[in-house]
N, C-alpha and C positions, 0 to 999 in steps of 0.2 A: 460523536457517541452513537448516533443512530446507525451509521455504516459499520462501526465496530461491533455493535450488537448483532447486526445481520450476519456479519462475517463470523462471529464467535459461535453461532449455532450450526455452522456448516460442517465442522468436523464430527460432532456427535451424530448429526443427521446423515452424513455421508457414511459413517461407520455402520449405522443402523440399517440403512438401505442396501449397503454392500453385503452385509450379513444375510439379508433377505434374498440376495441374488440379483438385485437390480443392476442395470447397465450404468457403470461409472461414467462412461463417456457422455451419455445423454444427460445424466444428472449434472456433471460439471459444465457441460455446454449451456444448459438452461441457467444454472447458477451464475456462470460468467456473464451471460447476456443480461440477466436481470440486474446484477450488481454493477455492470458497466453503465447501463441506462440510469440507474439510481445515482451512481457516482457522478455522472455527467450532469445530471439535474442538480445535484447538491452543489457542485462547483459553480454552475451557472447562477444559482440563487445565492450562494454564500459570499461570493466575491463582492457583489454590489452592496449586500447587507453589511459586510465587514467594513467596506470603505465608508459607508454612511455612518456606522457606529463610531469609527475612529474619528471621522471629521467632526461629528456633532458632540461626542462625549469626551474624546481625548485629543483635542486639537494640537497639543504639544507633540504628539506622536505621528503627525501627518507624514513626516519624512520616512517613517517606517512602513508605509503602506505597500511599497514594492516588496519588501521582505515578507510581510503578511501574506500577500498574494502568492509569492513563491512557496511559502510554507503550506498554504492551503492546497496548492497544486501538488506539491511533493507528498503530502499526507493522504490526499483523496484519490488521485488518479491511479496510483499503482494498486489500489485495493482489489479490483477485480482479478488482476493477474495473481496477486498474493493469495486470493481465495482458492486458486487451483491447487495449491500445495495441500489443502485439506483432503482433497480427493486422492492425491498421491499417497498421503499418510494412511488413509483408509484402505486403499487398494494394497499397499505394501505391508500394512500392519506394523509400521515402523516409524518412530519419531526421528530417525537419524537425518532425513532431509531437512526437517524443521530445525534440528540442533545445528546442523552445518550452516544453514542459512542465517540463523541467529548469530553464530560466531562471525560469519562473513560481514553481516550488517554492523555488528558491534565494532569490529576491527576497522571497517571503513569509516564509520562515524568518528571514531577516535582519530584516525589518521587524517582524514580530510578536515576535521575541526581544528586539530593542532596546526595544520598547514595554513588554512584559510582565515580563521578568525583573527589571529594576530595581524594579518596583513590588511584585511578589508572589513574587519569588525563584524557586526551582526549580519550584514549581507553575506559574509563568508559562511556563517552558520547556516543560512538559508540555502546557499549554493551547495554546501556540504550535504544537506538533506536531499536536494535534487539529485546530486551525483549518486548518493547511496540508493535512492529510489530507482534510478535508471539502471544501475549495475545489478541491484537485487532483482528487478523485474526482468532484466535480460537473462540472468541465471535461471529464474523460474521459467521463463519461456523456453529456454534450452532444455531444462529438465522435463517440462510438460511435453515438449515436442518429442523427446526420447521416450517418454512414458506412453504417449498415445500412438506414435508412429514407429517407434524403435523396436 
């Protein structure tokens, strides 16, 4: 929730400072670095805490710890890359990249979940999220590369 709150303020902030004529590349670079550092720290802290909580409070779910760790990684680590789309939206003054990315993510989640969950259960759902995160982050990196250097 903390990382989501940090990420959610980037679009209005980026739009405001872009309207003032500030450099988007510098803003996005600083934001990416800060979010990457915070995300890494959150992952480092949250995985041991999650394992301890599951072992102490929910011992029946110990076999799901690997899934929990995969989901923590899939949800936390792509956040800095995803934050860069806010600067693209602010610079282009268009929500079409966000809309296209949302359609891609939704389609990939449905496709990979229908394929993997019946075969390997809840681990398939976690693997599905990791696959979607990797593909989504790759698309964002390609778009960001074209935005900044293209």
